[in-house]
C-alpha positions as CSV (number, residue, x, y, z in Angstrom):
1,M,0.4,0.0,-0.1
2,K,1.3,3.4,-0.6
3,I,1.5,5.5,2.4
4,I,1.8,9.1,3.1
5,D,2.5,11.2,6.1
6,L,0.8,14.6,6.7
7,H,2.5,15.8,10.2
8,V,5.9,16.6,10.0
9,H,8.8,18.9,11.6
10,S,12.1,20.0,10.2
11,I,14.9,22.3,11.5
12,V,12.9,25.3,10.5
13,S,11.0,24.7,13.9
14,D,11.2,22.2,16.3
15,G,12.6,18.9,14.4
16,S,16.1,17.6,13.7
17,Y,16.0,17.5,10.4
18,T,16.5,19.8,7.7
19,P,13.8,20.5,4.9
20,T,16.0,18.3,2.3
21,E,16.9,15.6,4.6
22,L,13.1,14.9,5.0
23,A,12.5,14.5,1.6
24,R,15.2,12.5,1.3
25,L,14.2,10.4,4.4
26,A,10.2,10.1,2.7
27,A,12.3,9.1,-0.4
28,A,14.0,6.4,1.2
29,K,10.9,5.1,3.3
30,G,9.1,4.4,0.2
31,L,6.5,7.5,1.3
32,A,4.3,8.3,-1.6
33,G,3.7,11.7,-0.1
34,F,4.3,14.0,2.7
35,A,3.6,17.2,4.3
36,L,5.8,19.5,5.6
37,T,3.6,21.3,9.0
38,D,6.5,23.1,11.2
39,H,5.0,25.4,13.9
40,E,3.9,28.9,12.4
41,S,6.7,28.4,9.9
42,I,6.4,28.4,6.2
43,Q,10.4,28.9,5.5
44,G,11.2,25.0,5.2
45,I,8.1,24.6,2.4
46,D,10.1,25.7,-0.7
47,E,13.0,24.1,-0.5
48,A,11.4,20.5,1.2
49,A,9.2,20.7,-2.1
50,G,12.2,21.1,-4.5
51,E,13.7,18.0,-3.5
52,A,10.6,16.3,-3.4
53,R,9.6,17.0,-6.7
54,R,13.4,15.7,-7.4
55,L,13.2,12.1,-5.7
56,G,9.4,11.6,-7.4
57,V,8.0,12.1,-3.7
58,S,4.6,13.8,-3.3
59,F,4.8,16.8,-1.8
60,L,1.7,19.2,0.3
61,P,2.7,22.9,2.1
62,G,1.7,22.7,5.3
63,I,2.3,24.7,8.4
64,E,1.2,23.9,12.6
65,I,-1.0,26.5,14.0
66,S,-1.2,27.5,17.6
67,V,-5.0,28.5,17.7
68,E,-7.4,30.7,20.2
69,Y,-11.1,28.4,20.6
70,Y,-12.7,29.8,23.7
71,E,-10.7,28.8,26.8
72,R,-8.7,26.3,24.8
73,R,-5.4,26.1,22.6
74,L,-5.6,24.2,19.5
75,H,-3.1,23.0,16.8
76,I,-4.9,23.6,13.4
77,L,-2.7,21.8,10.3
78,A,-3.1,24.2,7.0
79,L,-2.4,22.7,3.8
80,G,-2.4,22.6,0.1
81,F,-2.7,26.1,0.3
82,D,-0.7,28.5,-1.4
83,A,1.5,30.0,0.1
84,G,2.3,33.9,-1.2
85,H,-2.1,34.7,-1.6
86,P,-2.6,37.9,0.2
87,A,-4.7,36.6,2.7
88,F,-2.7,33.6,4.1
89,L,0.3,36.5,3.8
90,E,-2.2,38.9,5.9
91,L,-2.4,35.7,8.8
92,Y,1.2,34.7,8.7
93,K,2.8,37.8,9.4
94,R,0.3,38.2,12.8
95,I,1.5,34.5,12.8
96,R,5.3,35.4,13.1
97,S,3.8,38.5,15.2
98,V,3.4,36.3,18.4
99,K,6.3,34.0,17.9
100,E,8.7,37.3,17.8
101,A,7.4,38.9,20.4
102,K,9.6,40.1,23.3
103,I,12.5,38.3,22.4
104,P,15.0,39.4,24.8
105,D,12.7,39.8,27.5
106,L,12.2,36.1,26.8
107,I,16.0,35.6,27.0
108,A,16.3,36.9,30.3
109,G,13.5,35.0,32.1
110,I,14.9,31.7,30.7
111,R,18.6,33.2,32.4
112,E,16.9,33.6,35.3
113,R,15.8,30.1,35.5
114,G,19.5,29.3,35.3
115,I,20.3,28.3,31.7
116,E,23.4,30.3,29.8
117,I,21.7,32.1,26.8
118,S,21.7,35.7,25.2
119,E,20.7,36.9,21.9
120,D,24.5,35.8,20.2
121,V,24.1,32.2,20.8
122,V,20.0,31.6,20.0
123,R,20.8,34.0,17.1
124,L,23.4,30.7,15.6
125,H,19.9,28.6,15.9
126,A,17.4,31.1,14.2
127,A,16.0,30.4,10.8
128,G,15.7,34.0,10.0
129,R,14.5,36.2,11.9
130,I,14.5,35.5,15.9
131,D,11.5,33.4,17.0
132,R,10.5,30.3,20.1
133,Y,11.9,28.0,18.2
134,A,15.2,28.9,17.9
135,I,15.6,29.5,21.8
136,M,14.4,26.3,21.9
137,R,16.7,24.8,19.3
138,Y,19.3,26.0,21.2
139,L,17.8,24.5,24.6
140,V,18.0,21.2,22.7
141,G,21.9,21.6,22.2
142,L,22.9,22.2,25.9
143,K,21.3,18.1,26.0
144,L,19.3,19.0,29.8
145,F,16.9,16.2,28.8
146,D,16.4,13.7,26.5
147,R,13.1,15.1,24.0
148,A,12.6,18.1,23.9
149,Q,8.6,19.1,25.5
150,P,10.6,19.3,28.7
151,L,12.0,22.3,27.8
152,W,8.9,23.9,26.8
153,D,7.0,22.9,29.8
154,Q,9.9,23.7,32.0
155,Y,11.3,27.3,30.5
156,I,9.7,28.6,27.7
157,N,6.8,28.2,28.4
158,P,6.2,29.4,32.2
159,V,8.1,33.0,30.7
160,V,5.6,33.3,27.7
161,R,2.9,33.4,30.2
162,E,4.5,35.7,32.5
163,L,5.5,38.0,29.4
164,G,1.8,37.7,28.9
165,I,2.4,36.8,25.5
166,D,1.1,33.8,25.1
167,G,-2.1,34.8,22.6
168,D,-2.5,33.1,19.5
169,V,-5.1,34.0,16.5
170,P,-8.9,32.9,17.1
171,A,-9.7,29.9,15.5
172,E,-12.2,31.3,12.5
173,E,-10.2,33.8,11.4
174,V,-7.2,31.1,10.5
175,F,-9.9,28.4,9.0
176,S,-11.1,31.8,6.3
177,A,-7.7,32.7,5.2
178,V,-6.1,29.7,4.7
179,H,-9.5,28.6,2.6
180,A,-9.1,32.3,0.6
181,A,-5.7,30.7,-0.3
182,G,-6.8,27.3,-1.5
183,G,-5.8,25.3,1.2
184,I,-7.6,22.9,3.9
185,T,-7.4,22.7,7.8
186,S,-7.2,19.4,9.5
187,L,-7.9,19.5,13.8
188,A,-4.3,17.9,15.1
189,H,-4.3,15.6,17.8
190,F,-7.7,15.9,19.4
191,H,-7.1,13.9,22.2
192,K,-3.9,15.9,24.0
193,R,-4.0,19.0,26.3
194,I,-3.2,21.0,23.4
195,G,-7.0,19.5,22.3
196,L,-9.5,18.5,23.6
197,K,-8.1,16.5,26.0
198,G,-10.5,16.3,30.0
199,L,-13.4,16.6,28.0
200,T,-16.4,13.7,27.8
201,R,-16.7,12.2,24.3
202,A,-20.3,14.0,23.9
203,E,-18.3,17.6,24.7
204,Q,-15.3,17.1,22.4
205,E,-18.4,16.2,19.7
206,L,-20.0,19.8,20.3
207,D,-16.8,21.3,20.0
208,I,-15.1,19.7,16.9
209,A,-19.0,20.1,15.7
210,S,-18.9,24.1,16.6
211,L,-15.3,24.0,14.4
212,H,-16.2,22.1,11.4
213,R,-19.3,25.3,11.4
214,M,-16.4,27.6,12.0
215,G,-14.7,26.4,8.8
216,L,-12.8,23.3,9.9
217,D,-12.7,20.8,6.8
218,G,-10.8,17.6,8.5
219,M,-9.1,16.2,11.8
220,E,-6.1,13.8,12.4
221,R,-7.9,10.4,12.0
222,W,-4.4,8.4,12.5
223,Y,-1.7,9.4,15.1
224,P,1.1,7.6,16.9
225,S,-0.5,8.4,20.3
226,Y,-3.9,7.4,19.4
227,T,-6.3,4.5,21.6
228,Q,-7.9,2.2,19.5
229,E,-10.7,4.0,21.3
230,D,-9.3,7.6,20.3
231,A,-9.1,6.0,16.4
232,D,-12.2,4.8,16.7
233,F,-14.2,7.7,18.0
234,A,-12.3,10.3,15.2
235,A,-13.2,8.3,12.4
236,H,-17.0,8.1,13.6
237,L,-16.7,12.5,13.4
238,I,-15.1,12.2,10.5
239,E,-18.1,10.3,9.1
240,K,-20.6,12.0,10.7
241,Y,-19.9,15.4,10.1
242,G,-18.4,14.8,6.8
243,L,-15.1,15.8,7.7
244,L,-11.6,15.0,5.7
245,P,-10.0,12.8,7.4
246,T,-5.9,13.2,7.5
247,G,-2.5,11.6,9.6
248,G,0.9,11.4,10.2
249,T,3.2,11.0,12.5
250,D,4.3,14.2,14.1
251,F,8.1,13.7,13.1
252,H,10.6,15.6,15.1
253,G,13.3,13.0,14.2
254,T,15.6,12.8,17.1
255,N,13.5,15.6,19.5
256,R,10.0,12.8,19.4
257,V,12.7,9.1,20.2
258,G,10.8,6.9,19.0
259,I,8.4,8.2,16.6
260,E,9.7,7.2,12.8
261,L,8.5,9.3,9.5
262,G,5.4,7.4,8.1
263,S,5.0,4.6,10.3
264,G,4.9,6.3,14.0
265,Y,5.2,4.3,17.3
266,E,6.3,0.0,16.5
267,N,5.1,0.5,13.1
268,N,1.0,1.4,14.9
269,M,0.5,3.8,11.5
270,A,0.1,3.9,7.9
271,V,-1.9,6.9,6.2
272,P,-3.2,6.0,2.9
273,W,-2.4,7.8,-0.7
274,S,-6.4,8.0,-0.9
275,V,-5.9,10.7,1.7
276,F,-3.4,12.8,-0.1
277,E,-5.4,12.8,-3.5
278,A,-8.6,13.9,-1.9
279,I,-6.6,16.6,-0.6
280,A,-5.0,17.6,-3.9
281,K,-8.5,17.7,-5.7
282,R,-9.3,20.6,-3.0
283,T,-6.1,22.3,-2.7
284,R,-4.4,24.3,-4.7
285,G,-0.6,23.8,-3.5
286,A,0.2,19.9,-3.8
287,V,2.6,19.3,-5.8
288,L,2.4,15.8,-7.2
289,A,4.7,13.6,-8.0
290,G,5.4,12.1,-11.9
């Protein structure tokens, strides 16, 4: 079966592979297609698309966006959009302004927590302007933990909250801009804390139905840490509300040990090619091999 991976991160945000390396890894693993979905950045898309095209791997431009939905933070995957469309560029400008805000203060706050850090050393890890992900990449290099998440939980996010720069773009605005740019939107890992964790299944369904009315197109049907119940529930909602199924490993390379591109955790995933085809038919930005 031809398989794909529509949730993948590069060194542009918090992964450990370059966009070129990801395309090569996808080809080496025999994936028919993948999407680069870096957090709040599209900087690696052209590089990944070019190498994927050269290697005969289909590609979807993507981005993972933190959005505000009432009292919750959700992660929305935007896929297949035209990154040069004015509506998307306006949205992207707003997103970047959040992630690049008060960087000197953020670095100072992390230093106060006992970490040796400065703007000069962080700048060496920046993919363009300094942002929170450059700070994270510097902290990863200190090898304080064997994975990246504790760096966010113990250092970056507490200072972000103290500085009052933890706001996100409202979900409805993201849906509108992505649609204008010819893309689709999908709810990532609904079962996580950055998602709908802690709600009953009935409450989760109400929120997903509400998001769908706002403009949400789909949700992840496949994800490495889904239980069978999670997967069955996602499949049920996708069918009931006519959502697009998406899926991906949330691959971060060595920054998330145990998750493999395309196959997840101990081969517990296989997203079929038909999912890519369905998204490509509804979007402007898909790059189809051959």
